[in-house]
N, C-alpha and C positions, 0 to 999 in steps of 0.2 A: 632396547631400541625399537624392535619390531612392534611391541605393544604400543609404544608412543606413536609410531607411524599409523598404526591401525586406529588408534583413538582419534588422531587428528583427521584422518580420512573420514571416519564416521561422523565426527563433529561437523566438518565442512559439508558433508552430504546432508546432514540434518538441517543445515542452514538454508537449503534450497535456494541457491543464489539467483535463480531466475526471478525470484521475488524482490531482489535487491533494487531493481529498477522502479518498483512501486514507491519505496521510501526515498530512493536516490533522486528520481526525477521530481517527486513532490518537494523534497527539500531544496533541490536546485532552483525551484520556483522562487523560494525565499531568497536564495543567494543572488539570483539574477535580478530580482527586484531591488535588493540593497545596492547592487552595482549600478543599477539604472538611476537611482536617486543620489548615489554617492560615487560617481565615476572616478576610477583610479584610486579608491580608498582601500580596496581589498588586495593584498599582496598574494603572490602565487603560493607561498607556503601556507598561509591561513586557508586559502581556497582548497588546497589539497587535503588539509586536515579535516576541514568541515565536510567536504564531500565524501571522504573516506568514512567518517563516522556515520553519515547519512546512508551510504550504500550498504554498510555492514550492520546497521541498526536492526533491520528486519531479521537477518539471519541469527544474530545474537539473541534477540528476543524470541525467536522461533524455538530455541532450546527450552525456554521457560514455557512456551505454549505447548510444546510436545509433552513436557512433564505434567502439566496441569490437565492435558487432554488424553492421558494414557488410557482411560476407561473406554472412551469411544474409539480411539485409534486402534485398540486391540481388535476391533471389528472392521473399521474403515481402512486402516493402513497397517496391517500386522507385520509388514516387512520394513517398517521404519526402524532405523538403528536403535533408538531408545526402547521401542516396543519389543523387538526381538532379542534384546540384551546385548547386541554388539557394541552399543554405546553405553557405558556404565553411567548411571544416573548421578551419583555423588561427584565424581570428578568433572562431569559435564556441567553440572550446576555450579560447581566451584569455579571453573574457568569462566563461565558466563558472568558470575558475580564479579570476578576480577576485571573482566573486559568492560562491564558496565560501569564499574567504579572508576576505571581509567578514563572512560569516555566522559563521565560526569566531571572528573577532576580537570581534564583538558578543557572542557566546556566552560568551567568556572574561570580558568585562566584567560580564555578568549573573551568572555563577557559573562559576569555573574548571572545576568538575566537569562542567559541561554540554558542555565540549569533547570529553569522552570519547565519548558516544554519537554526536555529530555526525561526528567523525572516523571512528569505527567504521562508521557508516552509509556514508560515502564509500568506505572500503576494502572493505566488503562488497558494494557496488554493482559495484566493479571485479572482485572475486572471483566475483560472480554470473555474469558472462558466461562465465567458464571452467568454473564448476561445472555449467552447463547440459549439459556433455558427459557427465555421470555420473548418468543416470537422475533420481531424485528429489532429488539433491543440490542442484540449482539451486533447487528449490522450498523446500528447507530453508533455504538461504542467504538467499533472498529473504524468507522469513518472519522470520528473525532480524534481517535488515536493517530491516524495518518495525517490529519490536519495539523498535528503538532510538528510535523517535519518541515513544512515551509516556515512555520513560526521559529523553529530552531535555526534553520538555515539563515533566516533574516537576522536574528539576534546574535548568532555566533560570528557574523561577519564584522561586527564592530559596535560602537556606541549606538544605542537606539535613538531615533529621532523623536521629537515631541510635536504633536501628540502621537503616541505609539499606535493606538487603535483608531482607525477611521472606517467609515462605512465601506469604502472600496476594499480595504484589506480584509475586513470581516467577510465581505462577499466572496472573496477568493477562497478563504478558509471554508466557507459553507460549501462552495462548489467542489473543493477537494474532498470534503467529508461525504458529499453525495456520490461523487465518482467512486470512491473507495467502499462506501456502504453498499452501493449497487454491485460492485465487483465481487464483494464477499458473499452477497446474496446468491449469486450463481454458483459459488464454490460449495455451497451447502447441498446441492443436488447429489454430488458424489458421496457426501457424508450422511445421507438420509438414514440409511439402515442403522449405522452405529449411533448416530445422534438419538434416534428413536429408542433404542435399547438402553442408552445411557441416561435417558430422561431429559435430554436437551430438546425442549419444545420450540425449535426454530419454526419459522413461518412454514417451511416445507413439511415438517413433521406435524405441526398443528392443523394445517389446512389441506394437506395431501399434495401429491405430485401434480395432479391435473390443475388444481387452482394455482399452484405455485408457478407452473410453467406459463400459465396465462398472465399471471402477475409479472413474470419476467419480460413478457412482450411489452406490457405497459411501462416497465422499468426502463426500457430502451429510450423512451422519450423524456424521462424524468430530468436528465441533465439539461436538455434543450429548454424544457419548460422553466426550470430553475434559472437558467441563464437569462432568458427573456423576461422572467418575472423580476429579477434583480435590476435589469435595465429599465423596466417599466416604472419601478419605484425610485429610479435614479440613484441606486446604490452603486451601479456601474455606469460610467459615462458612455453613451452610445458612440460618440465620435472616436473614442479610444479603442473601440472593438469592431463595430460593423464595417468600418472603412479600412481595416487592415487586412490585406490580402492573405498574409501568412496565417493570421488567426482564422479566417474563413476556411482556408484549406485544411488546417489542422482540425478544426471543428467538424468539417465535412468527413474527414477520415475517422474521427471519433464516432460520429453518428452512424456511419456505415458499419464500423466494427461493433458498436453496441447493438445495432439491429441484427447483425450477423450472429453475435453471441446469443441474443434472444431467440433467434431462429434455431440455432444449434441445440439449445437447451429445451426448446419446445418440442423438437423432433426427437432428441436423444436425452430425455430427462434422467435416464438410468442406463447402466451398463458401462462398458469400458470407454465408449466414445464420449461419455460424459466427462471423464477425466481428461482426455486429450483435447476437449473443447476449451479447457482452461487457458491455453496459450492465446486464443483469440480474445478471451475475457480480459486477461492481463494487458494485452496490447491496447484494447479499447480504453481501459482505465488510464494507462500511461499516455496514450495519445491525447486524452482530455487534459491531462496536466501539462503536456507540451503546448496545447492550445492556449492555456492560461499564460505560459511563458511568452507566447507570441504576441501578447498584448503590448509588451514593452521591449521584446528582443526577438524579432521574427527569424533572423538568421540562426540564432542559437536554437530556437524551437524546432526548426527544420532539421538541423544536425542531430538533435537529441531524438526526434521522432524516428528518423531513419536508423540511427545507431541502436536505439532501444528495441525497435521492431525486429532487427536482425539478431541482436544478442539475446533477447528473451527467447526467441525460437531456438537459437543455438544451445543455450543452457538448458532449456526445457527438454530438448532431445536427449540429454544425458540422464533423464529420469523416465525411462520407458516403462517402468513397473508401476502400474496404476495403484498398487497396494503399498507403495512406499512414499 
């Protein structure tokens, strides 16, 4: 029994649940949009099931990511359970396969089309580990992977409307991909040494710390430029965005947090402070996703922004070891 408890503890620890809000809020974007266009069509039971899958999806996939990234993690994060041997690989991967299979099966019951983004997310997570070897490709793959979450949240809520893909919906997926690609760019600073020794030629490894931290400053403005670019080409209707006070507020918080993240990584591109700056980075990404929710549900966006800001910090404080 003690071995089972220890296994469960280390498995949950490896899930790094502060990340759950990245996939959870991203997926909630799809759920909220479905409820906006089909009010009253999503019952409480379905909503709980869909959101549970979304919030746990990162952690379950993180076990796969830890397994694939053992080589660099032995340098970057030697105290992680799978690296130091406290989480046995075979049972951990077996449990992960079971949980993913259950999630796929439930998704099929909810809506067969929902299986597409969940399977795509799993495959992209595997691809991500190898894409890290090619500069920004890892960031792009990661961003697209998280963009599967709003697609899943939308499709899992019920029958898909026709046409399924519109320029507005594609625009939101692009913005989610950019937010998360930028977020993971900053996470590579703490992994620089291990990535370099493992042959992962991320942007930071390829071009060096100094150029990377300058690129990070530019990155703080990428989301804003992308947003206004999509408005300019009329992929996002200006009247649905720029005149919504909750959207403006959430976007202002996002921009501030992104600038603060860029500052932190410019000043502390290496060392222990680099790890602890992650919490601001995660909050910036999540705030951006809340801003997108505010386009059609401002009240929900504010609730999620406040709750996620608090809970991400609370959960992150449980991981005080920068090497885990």
